[in-house]
C-alpha positions in Angstrom: 24.9 -82.3 -146.4 28.1 -81.0 -144.6 25.9 -79.1 -141.8 23.8 -82.5 -141.5 26.9 -84.4 -140.9 28.5 -81.8 -138.5 26.0 -80.5 -136.5 23.1 -82.3 -137.3 21.2 -79.7 -138.6 17.7 -81.1 -140.3 18.0 -81.1 -144.2 14.6 -80.1 -144.7 15.1 -76.8 -142.6 18.2 -76.1 -144.8 16.8 -76.8 -148.1 13.6 -74.8 -147.4 15.9 -71.7 -146.3 18.1 -72.0 -149.5 15.2 -72.0 -151.8 14.3 -68.9 -150.3 17.8 -67.3 -150.7 18.1 -64.3 -153.0 21.1 -63.7 -155.0 22.2 -60.0 -154.1 23.8 -58.5 -157.2 24.2 -55.3 -155.4 26.5 -56.7 -152.8 28.3 -58.3 -155.6 29.0 -55.0 -157.2 30.0 -53.3 -154.2 32.6 -55.8 -153.3 34.1 -55.2 -156.7 34.4 -51.8 -156.3 35.9 -52.5 -152.9 38.7 -54.4 -154.3 42.1 -52.6 -154.0 42.8 -50.5 -156.9 46.7 -50.4 -157.5 46.4 -46.9 -159.3 44.4 -45.4 -156.2 46.2 -43.0 -153.9 45.3 -43.5 -150.4 44.8 -40.1 -148.2 44.9 -40.9 -144.3 43.5 -36.9 -144.3 40.4 -37.7 -146.3 39.9 -41.2 -144.8 40.2 -39.5 -141.2 37.8 -36.8 -142.1 35.2 -39.5 -142.6 35.0 -40.7 -139.1 36.7 -38.2 -136.9 34.1 -35.4 -137.2 31.8 -33.7 -134.9 28.7 -35.8 -135.3 30.6 -39.1 -134.2 32.1 -37.0 -131.2 29.0 -35.7 -130.1 27.1 -39.1 -130.8 30.4 -40.7 -128.9 29.7 -38.5 -125.9 26.2 -39.1 -125.4 27.0 -42.9 -125.7 29.7 -42.6 -123.1 27.3 -40.8 -120.8 24.3 -43.2 -121.0 26.8 -46.2 -120.8 29.6 -45.1 -118.3 29.3 -47.9 -115.8 29.0 -50.8 -118.3 32.4 -49.1 -120.1 34.2 -48.9 -116.9 33.2 -52.5 -116.3 34.4 -53.7 -119.3 37.9 -51.9 -118.8 38.1 -53.1 -115.6 37.5 -56.9 -116.9 39.5 -56.9 -120.0 41.7 -54.2 -119.6 40.7 -52.1 -122.8 40.5 -48.6 -122.2 36.7 -47.1 -122.5 37.8 -44.5 -125.3 39.3 -47.7 -127.5 35.6 -49.5 -127.2 33.9 -46.0 -127.9 36.5 -45.4 -130.7 35.3 -49.0 -132.7 31.6 -48.7 -132.2 31.7 -45.0 -133.3 33.5 -45.8 -136.5 31.5 -49.1 -137.0 28.0 -48.0 -136.4 28.2 -44.2 -135.1 27.1 -45.9 -132.0 24.4 -48.2 -133.6 22.5 -45.7 -135.7 23.9 -47.4 -138.9 23.9 -51.3 -138.6 22.8 -52.6 -142.0 19.6 -53.5 -143.7 21.2 -56.1 -145.9 19.5 -59.7 -145.5 22.6 -61.4 -143.9 21.3 -64.9 -145.2 21.1 -63.7 -148.6 24.5 -61.7 -148.5 26.3 -64.8 -147.4 24.9 -67.2 -150.0 25.6 -65.1 -152.5 29.0 -64.6 -151.6 29.8 -68.5 -150.4 28.0 -69.6 -154.1 28.5 -66.6 -156.4 31.9 -64.7 -155.6 34.5 -67.1 -156.5 37.5 -64.7 -155.3 36.1 -65.1 -151.6 34.0 -68.3 -151.8 36.0 -70.2 -149.5 36.2 -67.5 -146.7 32.4 -66.5 -147.0 31.3 -70.4 -146.9 33.0 -70.6 -143.5 31.1 -67.4 -142.7 27.9 -69.1 -143.7 28.3 -72.0 -141.8 29.1 -70.0 -138.6 26.0 -68.1 -139.1 23.9 -71.1 -139.5 24.9 -72.0 -136.5 24.8 -69.1 -134.7 20.9 -68.4 -135.6 20.0 -71.6 -134.5 22.3 -71.2 -131.0 20.6 -67.9 -130.4 16.7 -68.8 -131.5 17.1 -66.4 -134.5 14.9 -67.3 -137.7 17.5 -67.9 -140.3 16.1 -64.9 -142.5 15.6 -62.6 -140.0 19.2 -61.1 -139.2 19.9 -57.8 -141.2 23.6 -56.3 -141.5 26.1 -54.7 -143.8 26.7 -55.9 -147.6 29.8 -57.8 -146.3 27.8 -59.6 -143.8 28.6 -58.0 -140.5 26.1 -57.9 -137.8 25.0 -55.7 -134.5 26.2 -52.7 -133.0 29.6 -53.4 -133.2 29.7 -55.5 -136.7 31.1 -58.6 -135.9 31.1 -61.3 -138.5 29.3 -64.5 -137.5 32.5 -66.3 -136.6 33.4 -63.5 -134.1 30.0 -63.4 -132.7 30.3 -67.1 -131.7 33.7 -66.9 -130.7 34.2 -63.6 -128.7 30.6 -62.6 -128.1 29.7 -62.2 -124.2 26.5 -61.9 -122.2 27.8 -58.8 -120.5 24.1 -57.7 -119.5 23.5 -61.1 -117.8 20.3 -62.3 -119.5 21.2 -65.3 -120.6 22.0 -64.7 -124.2 24.6 -62.8 -126.6 22.8 -60.2 -128.5 24.6 -58.1 -130.4 21.9 -56.6 -132.2 19.9 -55.2 -129.5 22.1 -55.0 -126.4 24.7 -52.3 -125.9 26.2 -54.0 -122.9 26.8 -57.0 -124.7 28.1 -55.2 -127.7 30.7 -52.9 -125.2 31.6 -56.3 -123.4 32.3 -58.1 -126.8 34.5 -55.7 -128.4 36.6 -55.7 -125.2 36.9 -59.2 -125.0 37.6 -59.6 -128.9 40.6 -57.0 -128.7 42.0 -58.7 -125.6 41.4 -62.5 -126.6 42.0 -62.1 -130.4 44.2 -59.3 -130.5 46.3 -59.7 -127.2 45.5 -56.1 -125.6 48.0 -55.4 -123.1 46.5 -53.2 -120.3 48.4 -49.9 -119.9 50.3 -49.9 -123.0 49.9 -47.0 -125.3 48.7 -47.6 -128.9 51.0 -45.4 -130.8 54.0 -43.3 -130.3 55.7 -40.5 -132.2 58.5 -41.3 -134.8 61.7 -39.7 -135.4 63.9 -40.3 -138.2 67.8 -40.3 -138.9 69.2 -38.3 -142.1 69.0 -41.8 -143.9 66.3 -44.0 -142.5 65.5 -47.4 -143.9 61.8 -46.8 -144.2 61.2 -49.2 -146.8 63.0 -52.1 -145.0 61.1 -51.1 -141.8 58.0 -51.3 -143.7 58.7 -55.0 -144.8 59.0 -56.1 -141.2 55.9 -58.2 -140.0 52.7 -56.6 -139.5 53.0 -57.8 -136.2 55.2 -55.4 -133.8 58.6 -57.4 -133.3 61.5 -55.0 -132.6 62.0 -52.7 -129.8 62.8 -48.9 -129.8 66.6 -49.9 -129.5 66.4 -52.6 -132.7 64.7 -50.0 -134.8 67.8 -47.9 -134.4 69.2 -50.1 -137.4 66.5 -48.8 -139.6 67.5 -45.0 -138.7 64.3 -45.3 -136.2 63.9 -43.7 -133.0 61.0 -41.7 -130.8 60.9 -38.3 -129.0 58.9 -40.0 -126.3 59.7 -42.5 -123.8 59.2 -45.8 -124.8 59.7 -49.0 -122.5 62.4 -51.1 -123.6 60.7 -54.4 -123.8 58.0 -53.1 -125.9 57.7 -54.5 -129.4 56.8 -51.9 -132.2 56.2 -51.7 -135.9 56.3 -48.8 -138.3 53.1 -47.5 -139.4 52.6 -45.6 -142.8 49.5 -43.7 -143.3 49.7 -42.4 -146.7 48.6 -38.8 -148.0 48.1 -39.0 -151.7 50.4 -36.5 -153.3 51.5 -35.0 -149.9 53.8 -36.5 -147.4 53.2 -39.9 -145.8 52.4 -39.8 -142.1 54.5 -42.5 -139.9 53.9 -43.5 -136.4 55.0 -46.4 -134.2 52.5 -48.8 -133.4 52.5 -51.2 -130.2 50.8 -54.2 -129.7 47.6 -52.4 -129.2 47.8 -51.0 -132.1 47.9 -54.5 -133.8 45.0 -55.7 -131.7 43.0 -53.1 -133.4 44.0 -54.1 -136.9 42.6 -57.6 -136.0 39.0 -56.2 -136.2 40.1 -54.6 -139.7 43.5 -55.0 -141.2 43.8 -51.4 -142.4 46.0 -49.2 -140.7 43.7 -46.2 -141.7 40.8 -47.9 -139.9 43.1 -48.6 -136.8 44.2 -45.3 -136.4 40.5 -43.9 -136.8 39.7 -46.0 -134.3 42.6 -44.5 -132.2 41.8 -40.8 -132.9 38.2 -40.9 -132.8 38.3 -42.6 -129.3 40.6 -39.9 -128.2 38.4 -37.0 -129.4 35.5 -38.7 -127.6 37.3 -39.1 -124.5 38.4 -35.5 -124.5 35.0 -34.3 -125.2 33.6 -36.5 -122.5 35.8 -35.5 -119.8 35.1 -31.9 -120.8 31.3 -32.4 -120.5 32.0 -33.9 -116.8 33.9 -30.8 -115.6 30.7 -28.6 -117.4 28.2 -30.3 -115.3 30.0 -30.0 -112.1 30.2 -26.2 -112.7 
């Protein structure tokens, strides 16, 4: 009734689609396993090793070589560096290799109706998905993706596809499943439009602590960067790097299990990556994978010139 009243979506079509929906217990079990465990010790070194590794770096170089012109155009239009776009797509799907094989309609109906903890959130995703398939003339049960409902090369949720997807290959439609160009442009647009990406601003800076830093207090500051490097001195925090006086920063902690926690200072651009995924470790992996891919790509260009 809601979809009919709000969008004029035919009730008969919806009744037919919902009658075919299948409850996905595997998805429910997976999301339960993903719930935060207060006894689990996060380990940045272990997390990093899953994403910043030779297979992804090699695939990233090949991806960059094949799509160099498109990456460059996205950087010019949105201000997001090629290596960040490459980092996100590499972390998400190893450049389109693993996009998920779950029926997205079944995933979203299962989580909307049978997962109370996130029912409201997934009801919204389901609404967005139903309209997305109609707008893009995709049969409602034809789309495959992740167990959490993410779709395509950049693993966009349905609302992000509708809000930030762009037709970057100029064929008149946004296709994040099959068009690498659309995926590249959409990632860049997302980071700029939703994350507020600032062209030319570094993502992270090295941090230096005084003898008695107020780390706990600094970590309680808003997730969105709110203090300049001068203001962070009140927390016993500085940097060995030259950071522009007006740049807002936040302290980023990367726990290492029983070993010492690593820290960096995150700029607005680090925060922009966390709009894609809230995890600091995710954002740092995107940054470091992208940096390693760029290094290898630049080296390959020098070799080819010889």
